[in-house]
C-alpha positions, 0 to 999 in steps of 0.5 A, spaced: 803 654 501 804 648 505 811 645 506 810 640 501 808 645 496 813 649 497 819 644 496 815 642 490 815 649 487 822 650 489 824 643 485 820 646 479 824 653 479 830 649 480 829 645 474 827 651 470 833 655 472 837 651 476 843 651 471 843 659 470 844 659 478 850 654 477 853 658 472 853 664 476 855 662 482 861 658 481 866 663 484 862 664 490 862 657 491 869 657 491 869 662 496 865 658 501 869 651 499 876 655 501 873 657 507 871 650 509 878 648 507 882 653 511 878 651 517 879 643 516 886 644 514 888 649 520 883 650 525 880 643 526 887 640 528 888 646 533 882 643 537 886 636 538 893 638 538 897 642 543 904 644 543 904 643 551 899 638 554 901 640 561 899 647 560 892 649 560 894 657 559 897 654 552 892 650 550 887 656 551 891 660 547 891 655 542 884 655 542 882 662 542 887 663 536 884 658 532 877 661 534 880 668 532 883 665 525 876 662 524 872 669 525 877 673 521 879 669 515 874 663 514 868 667 516 869 672 511 870 668 506 864 664 507 860 670 508 862 673 502 860 666 498 854 665 501 852 673 500 854 673 493 850 667 491 844 669 495 844 676 491 844 672 485 839 667 486 834 671 489 834 676 484 833 670 478 828 667 482 824 673 483 824 675 476 822 668 475 816 668 480 814 675 477 813 673 470 820 676 467 825 672 464 831 671 469 837 675 467 844 674 469 845 681 468 840 684 472 842 679 477 849 681 477 846 689 478 842 686 484 848 683 487 853 689 486 847 694 489 846 689 495 852 685 497 854 690 502 848 690 505 847 682 505 854 682 508 852 686 514 846 681 514 850 675 514 855 678 519 849 680 524 846 673 523 853 669 525 854 674 531 847 672 534 847 665 532 854 663 534 853 666 541 851 660 544 856 655 541 862 660 543 859 661 550 859 653 551 867 653 549 868 658 554 864 654 559 868 648 557 875 652 558 872 654 565 871 647 567 878 645 565 881 650 569 877 649 575 879 641 575 886 643 575 885 648 581 880 645 585 881 638 589 878 632 586 872 632 591 870 638 589 864 637 584 864 644 581 868 643 575 864 637 573 857 641 574 860 646 569 863 641 564 856 638 564 853 645 563 858 646 557 856 639 554 848 641 554 851 648 552 853 645 546 847 642 544 843 648 546 848 652 542 846 648 536 839 649 537 839 656 538 844 657 532 838 654 528 833 658 531 836 664 530 837 663 523 830 661 522 828 667 525 832 671 520 831 667 514 828 672 510 832 677 511 837 676 505 831 676 500 828 682 504 835 686 503 835 684 496 828 686 494 826 691 499 832 694 499 832 695 507 838 695 512 840 689 516 837 691 522 830 693 519 831 686 514 832 682 520 826 685 524 821 684 518 823 677 517 821 676 524 814 679 522 813 676 516 814 669 519 810 670 525 803 667 525 797 672 525 790 670 527 788 664 523 794 664 518 800 659 521 807 662 522 812 660 517 817 657 521 815 650 520 817 652 512 824 654 514 825 648 519 822 643 514 827 646 509 833 644 514 830 637 514 830 637 506 837 640 506 840 635 511 837 629 507 839 632 500 846 633 503 847 626 505 844 624 498 849 629 494 855 627 498 854 620 498 852 620 491 858 624 489 863 620 493 860 613 491 861 615 484 868 618 484 870 612 488 868 608 482 872 611 478 878 611 483 878 619 484 882 622 486 888 617 487 888 615 480 889 622 478 894 624 483 899 620 479 899 625 473 901 631 478 906 628 482 912 630 478 910 637 475 911 644 479 905 645 484 903 638 483 901 638 491 896 644 490 893 641 484 892 634 488 889 638 494 884 642 489 882 635 486 880 633 493 876 639 494 872 637 488 866 633 492 866 639 497 865 644 491 860 640 488 856 639 494 856 647 496 855 649 489 848 645 489 846 646 496 847 654 497 842 655 491 837 651 494 837 654 500 837 661 497 831 659 492 827 656 497 827 662 502 825 667 496 819 663 495 817 663 502 818 670 502 813 671 496 808 666 500 808 670 506 807 677 503 801 674 499 798 670 505 800 676 510 799 682 506 794 680 501 798 681 495 797 678 488 803 677 484 801 683 480 801 687 486 807 684 488 811 685 482 809 693 482 811 693 489 818 690 487 818 695 481 818 701 486 823 699 490 828 697 485 827 701 478 832 698 475 828 692 474 822 693 469 816 688 470 811 687 465 804 687 469 
C-alpha cells in the first residue's frame, strides 16, 4: 500500500473499532499524562531556574539531576503507558485484519504476555534515540565551562556551542530516524513473540527495500507528518472548544473550598492533554500494525490467510477461523 492508502486504511480501522481501543487504553493514557505532567511541573523549570547563577557546577548538577529524574520517573511512566497501549491496540488490529472479531479479553491476554518484552523494546528505542540529544546537552555544558575558563579571544567555546546547537537539531532528526527504523518492533514482539533485539533487527529487515519493492520508511515518515497535523487539529480543537465553555476557570471555583481542591483543579487542567494522548497513541499503534502486515505481504509473499496461520502458530491462545 502507498502511504495514502495506508492512512486511509488506518482511518477505516479506527472508525470500526476505535471506540474499543479507547475504552481499553484509559489507564495507559493516564500513565503517559502523568509522565508529561511530572516533566512539565518538576523537570522543565530546572533548566531555566537555578539556586546559584554564579556557579556552573551547581547549574550542571541541577540539570543532571533533572535529566536523571526524567529517566528514572517520567521515562518509566511514559514507557509503561505506551507499551500497554501498543500491546492492546496491536492485538485488536491484528484480530480485525485477520477476520476475527476484536476481543478485549484476547487483547488483555496479549498485553499480559508481552508487556515485559514491550517495555524492553521501548527502553531500547529510547536509549538509542535519545543519545544524540544527551550528547548535545553535554556539548552545551562543555561550551559553558570553556566560556568561563578561557579568555574572551578564544573561539573554542563558541565553536563547541555551535556544534551543540546543530547537535540538538541532529539529535532530533536522529531520534526520528531510529524510531522509524525500530517502528515495527512493538507489533513484531506482540505477534511474533520475539525478544527486543530480534524484534528491532526484524523491523529493520521488513522496512528495507528489496529489488523493485520500495522500502517502508516512507510510510513511517508519512505517519510522522499525519500525527503532527492531527496533533495540531486535536489539541487546537480541544483547547478552542474548552475555552468556549470557560474550561477550566469556570469549574475551578467549585473546588476552591473542598479538601484536596487543588488536586482536582490540576487534574482538570490536564484534561486536554489526556484527550490528546488518549487519541494519538492508538493512531500510532494502529498504523504501525498495518505497516507490519503490509510489509510481510509485500516481502514474504503472504496472503492474509497464510499470515493468519503464521500468527496462530506463534500464539496458540489466538484461534483464527481460516
